[in-house]
N, C-alpha and C positions, 0 to 999 in steps of 0.2 A: 634687518638686513645686512649689518655689519657680520651678526652672527651667522645670519645664512652664510653669507658670503666663504667666511672661514671654513664651518664645515663643509660647503662645495671642496673648498681646496683641499683640504685634507683627505675629504673624500675623491678627490682628482688624482691627487699626487699617489695614493696606496692604488691605485690603478694605473700606475705610468707605464705598465707592462702592456696594458690590452690595448690591444692594435685598432687601426681607425675604426670609426662607425660602421664605413660600410663594408669592410671585410668582416663584422660581426655581425652584418645579417643573416640568420639564418640559411642555407641553401635551401632550395624548395624540389633539386630534388631526391625523388621518395619513392621507394619502392610500394607499388600498392599491390596488394597480393588480391589478384583477380584472375577469374580462369579465362581463357580466350575466348574471345568474343563477348567479352560482359563489359565492355569498355561502351559508358554511358555517355549520351549526348546532350551536354546542356541547352536550354533554349532558352529564347528573347521572351519579353513581355512587354507590350504593346505600353501599358502603365507606367513602367517603369523605365530611370533611366538606364541610358545605352552603355551596351556592354564595349568597353576597349578591347580589342584583339590583343591577342597574345603569341607570342611564337612555341610550337607548339612540336615535339620530334617523339613519335610513338612508336614504336622497336616490340614487335613478340617476335618472342623465343621459339622457333620450332619446336614441337614435343614437350617445351615450358607449360607452365599451367601458372603466368601472371605476367603483365605488359608493364615496362620501366615506360613510364612517362615524364621526359625530362621538361620543365617548363621555366622559360625565360620572360618573366614582368616586366613589361614595356616601361613602366616607372613603377618608381614606390612612393609617389607624391600620392597627398590626401586628395587632390581634387581627382584622382581616378575614382568612380565608382564602384566600378567591381573588381579586383585588381587580380582578384584571385578565379576567376570567371576563365574558361577556356574557347577558344571556339569548336565548331563539331569536326572534328578529326575523321578521316574514313574509317566507318568500320569495318573489323575481318568479317571475310565470310561467314555466314553461321552465327552472326551476332542475335544474341535478343536485346531488343530494345526496351527500357523498364519504362511504363504505362508514365504519363507526364504529368506534372500537376501544374497547375497554377498558384503557384505562390501571391503570396500577400506582402504588403510593406508595412513594417510598424515602426510608427515614431513616437517617442517619448520626450515630454518638454515639463521642463521645472518641478519635474515627477519628486514631489516629498512626501514621505512617509512617515506619521507615527506610532508608538504603540504607547497604550496606557502602563505605567508604573504603578506606583504604591499610593500616589494622591492623585495623577492626573497625567493629560497625555503628556510628557514631559521629555519622555526619549525619542530622538530622530532617528532612526535606523537609516533613511535614506536625505538625501539632501539636494535638491534642486538637480536632479541629474537629467542630462540630456541625451539622446542618441539616436540612435534609426538600427530596424534590417532588411533587408532588400529580399526580394526571391531570389533562390539559386544561390544564398550564401550562409556562411556559416557566423555568428556572430557568439562572441562568448565571455560573458561576464566573469572579471576573475579578481580576487582580491584575496587576502587574508582570512582566518578565521571571522567572527562576527563585525565584516564588514559592511553587508548588507547584500550580498550576492543573491541570498534566496529569494532576499525581499522585495527586491527589483523581479525578480522573476517570474515569482508569484501577484506581485502586481501589476506585471504584464496584462498575464495571465486572467487575472480576475480571481486570485486565491488566495485570498487576504483574510482574515479574519475579520468577524463581525466586530467588534472593539477596535479594532484599527483604523487608521485616517489617513486618506491619501487624499493629496493638492496636485494638482498640474494636471496637465492633457495628455491622453493616450489616442493616437490615429490610426487606424488600421485603412491601408489602401487611401489616405489623403481626409476619412470623414470621423469622425468621432462615433461611431459606432460600435454594437456590441459583436463581441463572437460567437455566433450562434453555436449552435450543437451539431457537431461532426465538421467543422470549418478548422478546428486547431485540438491538438491533443498533449496532453500535460502526464512526464513520467516523474515520477516524484525519486527522491535518494533513496528509498527503502519502499521499494517494490514487492508485496509478497504475491508468489506463484504459486499454482498446485500440482506439486510434486508428482503425484501420481498419473499426474495424464503425459502425452507424449506432446512434443511441442505444436505438431499440427492439429492434434485434438484440442491443445490450449486454444491454438488462435481460433480455430474452428468453431469452438463453443462461445468465444470474446466476441467474433462476428455476429452468430445467432443473436447475442443479447445487443446488438449494436444497434445492426441495420435493418433494416426493412426489408419485404419481400421474402422469397421460400427459397427453402436452406440449400438446395442444387445451384442458387445463383451466388451464394457467399464460397463457394473453394476459390472462385478465382480470385478474389480478394488475398482472399489467405495466402494462395499461394505466393503471388504478388509481394506481401510483405516477407513471407521468409524468403523470396528473393532479394528484396531491398536489402537486408540484412544481415544477406551470406550466410544464413540457416539450413541452408537443404541439405547439408551432410547431416547435420540434426534433428530431420524435421520428425522422424522414425524414430528418435529417443525420448527417451524418459525423463520429464525435465529433473528430479533428483526427490530424494527424500522419500522414495516407495521402498518401506523393507530394506533388503541388503542389498538391493541392485544401487550401482553408482548412475549418480547424475550428473547434469551438466556444470562446469566448471563457472566460477561467477561473472568471467567476459559472457560467457553465451547465455548467460540465466539474466544478463544485463540487455541483452541484444533481444531475448525475446518479449521482456519488458516496453522496451521501444516497438517490437514488433506488430503488440497487444494495440496498441494506438495507430499504426498504419493504416488497418484494416479498414477504417473510416477514411484513408486518402485525405487525412489532413493540408490545409494550406499552410498552416503555420503549426512547427512541432517547440515546446517547450519543453527541453530536461534537466532535472537538476542532480550535477556533480555526475554526468554520463560513465565516468573514468571511477567511481566509488570503490574501493574496494578491489582497481582491478593492478595487475604487474603492467611490467613495460608494454611488452608484445601482444599483450590482449588490449591495453590502451593504444597502443599505435592502430589495432585493427578493426578496435570499434571504431575510432574517427576516422580511417580510411572508408570505413562503412558508411559514416554520418557522410563524408566528405560526396561517397558516391550518388548517397539519398538526395545531398543539397542541389547535386547534376540535373537531376529530374524535375527542379523546379522549386523544393517544395524549403519552406523561411525555416529555419535552424536559427532557434537562440538557446544559450543554456551556460549552465554556469561552470567552472572548473577552479580547483582551490590552486593544481601543479599540474608541470606537463613539461616534458624531454622536449629536448629541440625540434626529431622530425615533427611533433604534436603541434608542437606552435607554429611551426610552419606550415599546415593545412588551415590555418584561421584565417576568415577572410578579414575582421575587424574582432577590436577588442574593447572593452568596456572595462576600465583598473580603478579600482574601488579602494577605499579606506575608512574605515570610520563614517561609514556612510557620504562621504565627499567622493565627486568625482576628479580621479588627476589625470584622465587619459580617458578618449574616444577619439577614435580611427584605425586606420591599419594597421596589422599588426607591424610588418616593416619600419612603419614610420615610430611606432611606439619607441623600436631602439633609439630611433634620432634623437627624440621627446628626452629620454634619458641620459643622453648623450649630451643634448643641447641645455637640458639642466645641473648639468655638471655630476653625472653618475653613469657614466659609461663602461658596457657589459665587459669583462675582464673574456679573455681568452679561454674557452677550455670552461665554461660556465655558462648554465644552461639560460635560459634568456627569461623563461617565470621563474626559476631561483632568483635571478638579479632583481625583480621586479619586487617578490615577496619577501627578499632578503631589505631592499633598501626601505620598504613602508609597514612591516610587520613589528610592530611597536614590541615585538614579543623577544625579538633580538638584542633591545637593553637588559632583559635580566638574563640572556647567558653572557653578555656582555660584564656583566655583574659577577657573576659568580666564577669568570676565567679569568679576571682581571690578576688575582697573585700567580697565579700560571703567567699568562701573559707577559709578568711585567719580569718572570726570569726566565722565558725561551726566546723570546722577543715579539716582533708584531705579528696579532692574531688576527692575519689574512684582512680583510678590507671593511670587517665590521666594527672600528671603532669611530664609529659617528652617533648622531643623534638623531635618532628615527624622525623625532619628531619633527624637527630642523626638515629632513629630508622632503618629511610628506607635505609642509609648508609649503617648500622651494618646486616639488613638482606642479603643485596645487597652483601657485601662483604662475608659472611659469606658463603652464596648461593655458589658464584663463587669458593670458597677453599673449599668446602664439597666433599664427596664421591657422593652426589646426583647430583651435575653437572657432574661430570666425568661420572657419570651409563646415565644420559642423552644422553652424547654424544658417548657413546659407541651402545648404542640402537640407535640412526638415523644410526650409521655408519653399522648395523646390515641390519637396513632397508632400504638402499640405496646401499647395493653391489651387489644388483642383480636386476633384474626390473622384477615385477610380471607381471600379465595378463592386458592388458591395456583396458579401459572402453571404450563400445561402444554406439556411438549414438541409442535412440531409434528410434530414424523417428519421425516426427512431422505431424499433421494433414491438411489437404492441404486448401488451402486458401477458394476455395468453400465449404467446409465445415464450416469453422470459420465462414466466412460469413453470410451463413444460423444459426448456431449455435448462433450469436450473434443478427441475427435480432428475432428471435425465443424468445431470451432470452428475450428482449428487450419491447418485444409485450405482453409477460407475465408480465413484470413487471409494466407495463401502465395499465395492468387493474385490478390489484390490488393495485397501489399504488394511491388510490383516489383524495390524498391530492394533488399530481403533478397532475392530469391529468384529472380527472375525476370533480372534482372541480374548476377548471381553466376551463372547457365546460361549467359550469351551468354559469360561470363568465362573459363568452362572451355572452351566453343568457342569462341574464337579462341586460351587457351593452346593445346589442342590441336590446330589449324592449324597455329601458330607450331612445337612440336615436330615434328609431323609434315611440313613441309615441310625441317624441318634436317633428318631423317633419313631423309629419302624416298632411294628409290632405291640401297638397302645391296646388292641383291644376294646372293648365297651364298657366297663366299667364307668361306676360314678369318678371316680380318681381321675380318669384317662380327660376328663374336661378340658380341667387345667392342663394337663400335659399337650394336649389340640390346641388347645389356645396359643401357648407356648410357642409351640411349633409354626404355627399359622405368625403370631407377630414376628420370630426369625428371620420366615422365608421371606414375609412382604421386607421387613424394614434392615436386612441385612441384603435383601435384594436392588433393594432402591440406593442403599448406599453404595453397592457397587457400582452403581451407574457412573458414580464422579469417574472413573476410569474413562468416560467419555471427555471428558473437557478437555483437553491437549487438540482432540479433530473437531470442539465446537471450538474453542478459541480459534484455529488455525480458519473456519468459515468464516468467522468475526471477520479477521483479520484480511478477507479475501473479498469479504463484501465492501467492506472500508476502501478498500484501494479500488475497488469497481463501482462504489457509491460515487466516492471522486471526480470521476469523471465522468459520471449520469450513464454507467452502464447497464445500474441495477436502480431498488429501490427497495425500502424498507420493506412491507408489505409483500412485493414479490419474492423476495429474500424468504422473510418467514414464512411464508405459504408455502413455496419449491422446498426447501429444506423441515418442513413438514409433513410431507408427502411424501419425501423420501424416505424419511425416519420412521412412518407407519411399518414398512415391511418389516424392516428390521425390526423394530421392537416386539411386533407381532410375534415374529418370529422366536425369539426370546422368551415369549410370555410363554406361546404354547408350548415350547421341549421344554422350560422349565418345569410349567405347571403340570404336564403330566408327570413328569418322573416323582416332582414332590407330592403330587394330589394320590398317586398308585402306591406308593413307600408308606404317608402318613395311615390309609386303608380307610380314606373317607366316603361317602355312599357313592354306590357305584350308577349312576346316573347321568345320562349324558347333559340334560339340561344344565342339572348342579354342575358338574365339569365346564361348561362354554360360560357359566357365569364366574366361575372362579378364575380363567383364562383371561373373561373380560375385563374382571376387576384389578389382577395383578398387570393389565396391559394400561389399563387406567393411570395406575401408580407410576408405572413406566413414562408416559406420553406427560404427566404432572412433573414425576423430575427433570424431565427433561426440559421442561419450560422453565423449571427452576434454576437450574444448570446453565443456560440461556441469559436467564436474569445477570446472575452472579458475575458470570463471563464477559457480560456487557460491563457491568459498572467495572470490576477490577482490571480488567484487559492484563492481568498475569496469572501465569498457571498454577505458581505457588500458592500466593492470595485467594485465587479464586477454588482450588483442591480445601486451604485450610477452613475457609468461611463457609463453605459446602458439609466437611465434615462438623463444622460445631452445629450447624442447623440441625442437620441429621440428629447427632446426638439431642438435643434440646426435644426436637419432635419426637423424637420415639421416649421420652422421659415424661412427656404430657398426653400420648398416644393414649392412656385407658389401660395400660394392661398392667404395667406396676401399680397403679393407682387411681378408680376410675373418677370418670370428669367431674361426678356432683361432689365428689373428696378430696378433689385439688383446691388448694389453697387459692383464692378467688384473685385477687390483683396477679397480672402476669402471667401465671400458671394455665389458670381455665379461662380467663381475659386476658389478651387476645391468644395465649402462643397454641390452647389447644384445640381454637376452631382454627388455624391456620396450616395445621400438622394433617395432610393429607393420607397419615399412617390411621389417624382414629377413624378415618371413614372409611377403613378397609377392612379392620379388624375389633373392632371394640365397638358397644352398644352402651349408651346410658338412659340415663330418665328425661335427659333435658332435650334429647334430638338423637329418637330412635334411632340405632346403629344396630343392625344385623349384621349387614354384609354376608363376608363370608362366614362365620358363623352361624348363621342364620340354616344357610345349606345344610349346616351336615346335625344339628342337635333337633331341628323341628321336624318332627313327624319319627323320635327314638325315644328308646324308651332307657332308663339307666337301673339298673337293681342296686337297691338301701338294703344289706342286710341279704339274709338269705327268702325273708318273703316278700317285702316289699320293691315297688319299682317304681320309678318318678318318672315323668316325661322328658325327652331334653329340652324344652323349653322353659320347663321348671327348675331342671339342672343350670341354665343359664341364667335364669330370672333370679337362683337363689344366691348364685357367684358373682353374675354381674350384673345384677341390679337392670335390667334391661326388659321391656314389654312385649308382646306379639304383637306386629303391624307385619302383612301380607308385602305392603307396598313400598317400607323401608327400602328392601333393598338396592331398590331401582332407583330411591331417591339418592343414594348415597353414589353410585354409579352418575347421577345428574350434578351430584355436587362436585366430585373427582371431573368429571368433563366441566364444570364452569370452571374449577381452578385454573385447568389447562388449558383453558381460554383466555383467562384474566392473566396468568405468568407469560403468555406469548404478547397479547396486548401491553403489558408493563416491557419488555423487550421492545416490541415496535417503539415506544417511546424512549427507553432508552438509546435506543440507536440512532436515531431524529435528533437527542440533544447530546449525546456525549460523543459514538465514532462515527455520525457522519460528520464530515469536513464543509467546509464552505463552497458549494459550488456554484454558487451565483454568478450570472454573467458579470465580466467586469464592468467597475465600476470607472467611467468615463467623468471625473469630476473636473471642473475648470475653477480655477480659482486666480481671481483678477483684484483682489488685497493681497497683501502681506502676509508671511503665514502666522507673523509673531500677533498680527491685529486680527489674524480669523480665529488664533485661540486663545 
């Protein structure tokens, strides 16, 4: 305690120029970026604590596009239940009132989370945290990196990994109940959007995936979400990433990701780092928008690392964490008083959040050590000459013995003494609807992203022209047999290899699926079926355009049935290859490693396809078994005695004859048998197609398993686990 007192005195003396705690309270006069008539009325809730009145002065400038709202809180004490709420002012004429949302109270008591270390569950990320969030308010979880912010947020939302262990109690409306589908929304730190869609299109497709009912019934919720997140000016603008067109900035993209969850009108909204990668202006606009959303009744719980003074003043309550320990929970204004009582007053002209993190972030100790020599030569290095570990212990001890912690416990008892209305599931869209929506959305994306699809078609045509011109004018001599086989091998192999150009598009689709699956907007089977149906027209377009050019350049048999079999065979090769691309992309989830792996696989498959050396002559281990049997090239271009594979070769050489010298001729079948050791079987080419079809289905089944094991996040309902024993005894 003597050490703590000495460090506190040193820090207090370094901040002697700071003003009194009351004068350091950030002003609550903020500039709300809203259009005239867009002021929302907060609502009251029968099952939540009474809201205290606050004096308010609303002034609307004529001809302006904003409303200035100056608020004066009645009292900054923790006994207030909702100091950030405002009474309902008279709305300007023509104002549009947002749809009100019946929020829900969330309470967590003695919440502890442990993660699995190298040997056992030894790492406590969160330690006995207590707190609550009320409808119509914004509760922020703040702390330095690796303090447990995101872990607490995921624990409340039921998003912890299966390997993590959670102890304690979580209450929703006073009951330890589960959060059903549609009652809450979760926005991660990194969200994937579809850049080739406009904001309105993206939200409309999201509504179709999430909500039941007819298509026309979804337009209203989409417009409400656009209005709630102030995206009206960007509704018809592309999100970004579509060729050369400019997209939305990071602030607008972040609001679009939040609006995607708002189409369900959730009672509780969890957001991980809403200000991630945002500048000061975008951050203020984001928080004002969320404040407006909270005024409709939604319960907002989010994490934040750092913010400006203006943004800090918009928060209702703050949960301050450091190394998993709760250093404070309560109203934002009372947090400044708490630091002052502990001996760490906020200096003048410093953001409160900067001051909080400066006091509890252990990384500053390393900065002090680095700057020690410079500090000795240039005097006092501001107010950072303190031991952070001592400050953390001081703040934690002060909070545990303060009236603030007692008030929080009293509030938790009041919120959990009786059960409120239970949250109800809002239903889901049918699987057939989701498949149709995903198929149509993928087709729309393909029609717009020329870099990944139309450019790929152009490359196929160029490749086909190159191969066709190189192998044109072969004639029908016996020597042309080997040349035609070489042409077919090059066409199928290089055409399949060129499909690797679609890896970025496939990777993007997998990321979009993972983001939608995390909130149960989609499913692995629905995603794969929709992706398959949407890719079939594009792959068939590539097959028929490339095959027609190649077929007539090489001079193969002029017969419609043989031509269509050639097209169908190449189409099946592309379909199998698309499945292979999905498998590799699902495993690596990285563009570089996926392309490198696919190139290596294709090279190995081409070596064992039977062109360079027939299958019966390949070395038994590895090359013959199993590589030659899993190489789809084999079933398109090479025939062996072990499995009669005539495929494309059978179309050209059966029924034709070749000259041997000037007198003798042999049939096409005899020529193939002499060169490639194959035998005649009229049903073999259809067996090849069947094998390719089974391979395409097998690859997609493997993708289904991989998506559920590697890509799918833990989307189970929240695990509310009561722990009546000491954590050490439980472990």
